[in-house]
C-alpha positions in Angstrom: 0.0 0.0 0.0 1.3 3.4 -1.0 1.0 6.2 1.6 -0.6 9.3 0.2 2.1 11.5 1.5 4.5 9.6 -0.7 2.7 11.0 -3.7 3.3 14.7 -2.7 6.1 16.4 -4.6 9.2 17.0 -2.5 11.3 20.1 -2.6 14.7 19.5 -3.9 17.4 20.0 -1.4 19.0 23.5 -1.2 22.4 24.1 -2.4 25.1 25.3 0.0 24.9 28.8 -1.5 21.1 28.9 -1.0 21.3 27.6 2.6 23.9 30.3 3.2 21.7 33.0 1.6 18.7 32.0 3.6 20.7 32.0 6.9 22.1 35.4 6.1 18.5 36.7 5.5 17.3 35.3 8.8 20.3 36.9 10.5 19.6 40.2 8.9 15.9 40.0 9.9 16.9 39.0 13.5 19.4 41.9 13.5 16.8 44.4 12.3 14.4 43.2 15.0 17.2 43.4 17.6 18.0 47.0 16.5 14.4 48.0 16.6 14.1 46.6 20.2 17.3 48.3 21.1 16.0 51.6 19.8 12.7 51.0 21.7 14.7 50.3 24.9 16.7 53.5 24.4 13.6 55.5 23.8 11.9 54.0 26.9 15.0 54.7 28.9 15.1 58.3 27.6 11.4 58.7 28.5 12.0 57.2 31.9 15.0 59.5 32.5 12.9 62.5 31.3 10.0 61.5 33.6 12.4 61.0 36.5 13.9 64.5 35.8 10.4 65.9 35.6 9.5 64.3 38.8 12.6 65.6 40.5 11.9 69.1 39.2 8.3 68.8 40.3 9.4 67.6 43.7 12.0 70.4 43.9 9.4 72.9 42.9 7.0 71.5 45.5 9.6 71.7 48.2 10.5 75.3 47.1 6.8 76.2 47.1 6.2 74.7 50.5 9.3 76.4 51.9 8.1 79.7 50.4 4.6 79.2 51.7 5.9 78.4 55.2 8.0 81.6 55.0 5.1 83.8 53.8 2.8 82.4 56.5 5.3 82.5 59.4 6.6 86.0 58.7 3.3 87.8 59.4 2.4 85.3 62.1 5.6 86.1 63.9 4.8 89.8 63.8 1.2 89.1 64.9 2.4 87.0 67.9 5.0 89.4 69.0 2.7 92.4 68.9 -0.2 90.5 70.6 2.2 89.5 73.4 3.4 93.1 73.7 -0.2 94.3 74.0 -1.1 91.6 76.5 1.9 92.4 78.7 0.5 95.8 79.4 4.0 97.4 79.1 3.0 99.5 76.2 1.9 102.5 78.3 2.5 104.9 75.5 -0.6 105.3 73.3 1.5 105.8 70.1 3.3 102.5 70.8 0.0 100.7 71.3 -1.3 102.2 68.0 1.8 101.0 66.1 1.4 97.5 67.5 -2.3 97.5 66.6 -1.6 98.7 63.1 1.1 96.1 62.7 -1.3 93.4 63.7 -3.9 94.6 61.2 -1.4 94.7 58.3 -0.1 91.2 59.1 -3.7 89.9 59.3 -4.7 91.3 56.0 -1.5 89.9 54.5 -2.6 86.5 55.6 -6.1 87.0 54.3 -4.7 88.1 50.9 -2.5 85.0 50.7 -5.3 82.6 51.5 -7.7 84.3 49.1 -5.2 84.1 46.3 -4.6 80.4 46.9 -8.3 79.7 47.0 -9.0 81.7 43.9 -6.3 79.8 41.9 -7.8 76.5 43.1 -11.3 77.6 42.2 -10.4 78.8 38.7 -8.3 75.7 37.9 -11.1 73.5 39.2 -13.7 75.3 37.1 -15.6 76.4 40.2 -15.3 80.2 39.9 -18.4 81.9 38.6 -18.3 85.3 37.0 -21.1 87.8 37.5 -20.7 89.8 34.3 -22.3 93.1 33.5 -21.3 96.3 31.7 -18.3 97.7 33.8 -16.8 101.1 33.7 -13.0 100.3 33.7 -12.1 103.9 34.5 -14.1 103.7 37.8 -12.4 100.3 38.5 -9.0 101.9 38.0 -9.9 104.7 40.3 -10.9 102.3 43.1 -7.7 100.3 42.6 -5.6 103.4 42.7 -7.2 104.5 46.0 -6.2 101.1 47.5 -2.6 101.3 46.4 -2.0 105.1 46.8 -0.3 104.7 50.2 2.2 102.2 48.6 3.0 104.7 45.8 3.4 107.6 48.2 5.6 105.5 50.6 8.1 104.9 47.7 7.7 108.5 46.3 6.8 107.0 42.9 5.4 109.1 40.1 2.1 107.9 38.5 0.9 108.9 35.0 -2.5 107.9 33.6 -3.4 108.1 29.9 -6.9 107.2 28.8 -9.0 107.7 25.7 -11.3 110.6 25.9 -14.3 108.3 26.0 -14.2 104.6 26.8 -16.9 102.0 26.1 -17.9 99.7 29.0 -16.4 96.2 29.1 -18.4 93.0 29.7 -16.9 91.7 32.9 -17.2 90.9 36.6 -16.6 94.2 38.4 -15.0 92.6 41.5 -12.6 90.4 39.5 -11.6 93.2 37.2 -10.7 95.3 40.2 -8.7 92.4 41.5 -6.8 92.2 38.1 -6.1 96.0 38.1 -5.0 95.9 41.8 -2.6 93.0 41.2 -1.1 94.7 38.2 -0.5 97.9 40.1 0.8 96.2 43.2 3.3 94.2 41.1 4.5 97.4 39.3 4.9 99.2 42.7 6.7 96.3 44.3 9.3 95.9 41.5 9.9 99.6 41.0 12.4 101.4 43.2 11.9 104.7 45.0 11.3 107.7 42.8 10.4 105.4 39.9 7.7 106.0 37.4 4.4 104.1 36.8 2.2 104.5 33.8 -1.3 103.4 33.1 -2.6 103.5 29.5 -6.0 102.4 28.4 -7.1 102.3 24.8 -9.6 100.2 22.7 -10.3 98.7 19.3 -13.5 97.4 17.8 -13.8 94.4 20.1 -11.5 94.8 23.1 -10.3 97.4 25.6 -6.6 97.1 26.5 -5.1 98.1 29.9 -1.3 98.6 30.0 0.6 99.1 33.3 4.3 100.1 32.7 7.0 100.7 35.2 10.7 101.7 35.3 11.6 98.9 37.7 13.8 95.9 37.7 12.7 94.5 34.4 12.5 90.8 33.3 15.2 88.6 31.8 14.3 87.2 28.4 14.4 83.5 29.6 11.9 84.3 32.4 9.6 86.5 30.3 7.4 83.5 29.1 6.8 82.4 32.7 5.8 85.7 34.2 2.1 84.8 34.4 2.6 81.2 35.5 1.4 80.0 38.9 4.0 80.1 41.7 6.5 81.5 39.2 9.2 83.8 40.6 12.5 84.7 38.9 14.2 84.4 42.2 13.0 81.8 44.7 16.1 81.7 46.9 16.1 82.6 50.6 18.1 85.7 49.7 15.5 87.0 47.3 14.6 90.7 47.7 10.9 90.4 47.0 8.5 88.2 48.9 5.2 86.6 47.9 4.1 83.3 46.4 4.1 84.3 42.8 0.3 84.2 42.6 -0.6 87.8 41.8 0.1 87.7 38.1 -1.0 84.1 37.8 -4.4 85.2 39.0 -4.3 88.1 36.5 -3.8 85.6 33.6 -6.5 83.2 34.9 -9.1 85.9 35.5 -8.5 87.7 32.2 -8.6 84.5 30.2 -11.8 83.5 32.0 -13.3 86.8 30.7 -12.1 85.9 27.1 -9.2 88.4 27.2 -5.4 88.1 26.8 -2.3 88.9 28.7 1.1 90.0 27.5 4.4 90.8 29.3 7.1 92.9 27.7 10.6 93.9 28.9 13.9 94.9 27.4 15.7 93.1 30.1 17.1 93.5 33.6 16.8 97.1 34.8 14.8 98.2 31.8 11.3 98.2 33.3 8.3 96.1 32.4 5.0 96.6 30.6 2.1 94.2 31.4 -1.0 94.3 29.2 -4.4 92.8 29.5 -7.5 93.0 27.3 -11.2 92.7 28.1 -14.1 92.3 25.6 -16.3 95.3 25.1 -19.9 95.1 26.3 -21.9 94.0 23.2 -24.8 96.3 22.3 -23.5 99.1 24.4 -21.0 100.5 21.9 -22.9 103.8 21.6 -22.8 104.5 25.4 -19.3 105.7 26.1 -18.1 106.2 29.7 -17.4 109.8 30.5 -13.8 110.7 31.6 -11.4 112.1 32.7 -10.4 109.8 35.5 -9.2 112.6 37.7 -12.7 114.3 37.8 -13.6 115.2 41.3 -16.5 113.4 42.9 -19.3 115.4 44.4 -18.3 116.4 48.0 -19.8 114.2 50.7 -20.5 115.6 54.1 -18.5 113.8 56.7 -20.5 112.0 59.4 -18.8 111.1 62.6 -18.7 107.4 63.5 -20.4 108.1 66.8 -23.3 109.7 65.1 -23.4 107.1 62.3 -23.7 104.2 64.7 -26.1 105.9 67.1 -28.8 103.5 65.8 -26.9 100.6 67.4 -27.4 101.9 70.9 -29.7 99.5 72.8 -29.9 97.1 69.8 -30.3 93.5 71.0 -27.8 91.4 69.0 -27.4 87.6 69.4 -24.1 86.2 68.2 -23.6 82.4 67.8 -20.1 81.0 67.3 -18.3 78.0 68.8 -15.0 80.0 69.1 -14.7 81.8 72.4 -12.2 84.4 71.3 -14.3 85.3 68.3 -17.4 85.6 70.5 -15.7 87.9 73.0 -14.1 90.1 70.3 -17.4 90.6 68.4 -19.2 91.4 71.6 -16.6 94.1 72.5 -16.9 95.6 69.0 -20.6 96.0 69.2 -20.9 96.8 72.9 -18.5 99.7 72.3 -21.2 101.2 70.1 -24.0 100.7 72.6 -25.4 97.4 71.4 -26.7 94.8 73.9 -25.0 91.5 72.9 -26.0 88.0 74.0 -23.6 85.1 73.2 -24.2 81.5 72.4 -21.7 78.7 71.7 -23.9 76.4 69.6 -27.0 76.3 67.5 -29.0 74.8 70.4 -27.9 77.5 72.7 -28.7 80.1 70.0 -32.3 78.8 69.7 -32.7 78.9 73.4 -31.4 82.4 73.5 -33.8 83.6 70.8 -36.7 82.6 73.1 -35.2 84.3 76.1 -33.4 87.3 74.7 -35.7 88.2 71.8 -32.8 89.5 69.6 -33.4 92.2 66.9 -30.4 91.1 64.9 -28.7 87.7 64.8 -25.1 86.9 63.8 -24.3 83.2 63.3 -21.3 81.1 62.4 -21.9 78.3 59.9 -19.4 75.5 60.6 -20.1 74.5 64.2 -20.0 71.1 66.0 -23.3 69.2 66.3 -25.6 71.5 64.3 -24.4 74.0 61.8 -25.6 77.5 61.1 -27.8 76.3 58.2 -29.7 74.0 60.7 -30.0 76.9 63.1 -31.5 79.3 60.6 -33.9 76.8 59.2 -35.2 75.9 62.6 -35.5 79.6 63.5 -37.4 80.3 60.3 -39.7 77.4 60.9 -40.5 78.9 64.3 -41.1 82.3 62.8 -43.4 81.0 60.1 -46.4 82.8 61.6 -44.5 86.1 62.1 -44.9 89.0 59.7 -41.2 89.8 59.8 -38.4 87.3 60.3 -35.5 88.3 62.5 -32.7 89.8 60.4 -29.7 87.4 60.3 -26.2 87.5 59.1 -24.0 84.4 58.3 -20.6 85.2 59.7 -18.4 82.4 58.4 -15.0 81.2 57.1 -16.9 79.4 54.3 -16.3 82.0 51.6 -17.2 80.7 48.1 -20.1 81.9 46.0 -21.7 78.6 46.6 -21.4 79.1 50.4 -22.9 82.5 50.1 -25.8 81.3 48.0 -26.5 78.4 50.3 -26.6 80.8 53.3 -29.1 83.1 51.6 -31.3 80.2 50.5 -31.2 78.7 54.0 -32.7 82.0 55.4 -29.9 84.4 56.2 -30.3 88.0 55.0 -26.6 88.6 54.4 -23.3 86.6 54.2 -20.0 87.9 55.5 -16.6 86.2 55.3 -14.1 85.8 58.1 -11.8 87.5 59.1 -14.1 90.4 59.7 -13.3 94.1 59.4 -14.7 96.1 62.3 -16.3 98.8 60.2 -17.7 96.3 57.7 -19.3 94.4 60.6 -20.8 97.5 62.1 -22.2 98.6 58.7 -23.8 95.1 58.2 -25.4 95.2 61.7 -26.6 98.7 61.0 -28.3 97.6 57.8 -29.9 94.7 59.5 -31.1 96.9 62.3 -33.0 98.9 59.7 -34.8 95.7 58.6 -35.7 95.0 62.2 -37.0 98.6 62.6 -38.9 98.9 59.3 -40.1 95.4 59.0 -38.3 94.9 55.6 
């Protein structure tokens, strides 16, 4: 019997030359594959080295930032602690010395507030949680307000300010508060990096779609290699411990983030070290309002306002019954002293439950309440209070006094039943004004 496989044609044996050629081809193929794998290994090794270098740079940047943050926090805290201890000691018998210590405490506190606000703003913007309340905004008025806030800094360094604006500017479409923040940050940056007797220039002009603000100075200037990084977060040309200028490098980063959030652009220009700097930002013009120019000049005098003494202004607080609810003892005592000094009668409570009991007993005309408290929070307190008052014609005016400061926090407080929302830390005058306004609601039943 013949096997079927025996019927299949067989390949003739390869010659020695053919065997050699096939072997060489296999070797070339294996060599090509080996070279490809070697290139792949080298590429992966390069990527790993680059990733490691990036990680080391990021870790170094993180350590630099944390060190800088620690420095920027501890410096004003040191001043605050020293001055608080000096005041507590009672050795400052001279009133001028007491005033200087108090002023130093206030400056250090506001420095802390600014730093925290900047960090939170950057986080909110990057996280997409910052909401703009846009409307037609008079940029000239915003510049005027910003200039008022930095005027003491300019005068302290004997700097010269020049302002150049178009004869009539159209309004921009923007969030007024955030635009003021942008202008203030630009001016503060220019003042900081410009020496005594230097010159600052503000120029505002417009085209068909945008209004451009330029802030120029005759200060330290910017090296070419750092120029592209001026508006980057936590970016500083000198982050060493011997640096001349403090801060976290967030001011101009916020400028960029806020301007871009409005649909505008930022630009930094400098001829180099010692040659000054010009920072420019643009904002979109308010659509449909192009025929309503804003009247200038900037330097026009406001109508005179008759001064009212603080004692006369706050006379309405005399005898006003105010309930303040907060779980922090120091805050309760400080607020009580601030309001009692203007004649108010202040009842204190350390919790929402104590606050509700005090309402029944004390019959407050105005209520101030913290939000984040152990057990029951301020939202729970105000909801329970409003439920009790459901039959009343006028609810008791209430202010949420809290360290929860976002727009969402404010909205939640108002929805819960508070009339106003105020962020901690509190300015004394702002607090008195708020209580004064709430007292009018209590008086007029509004």
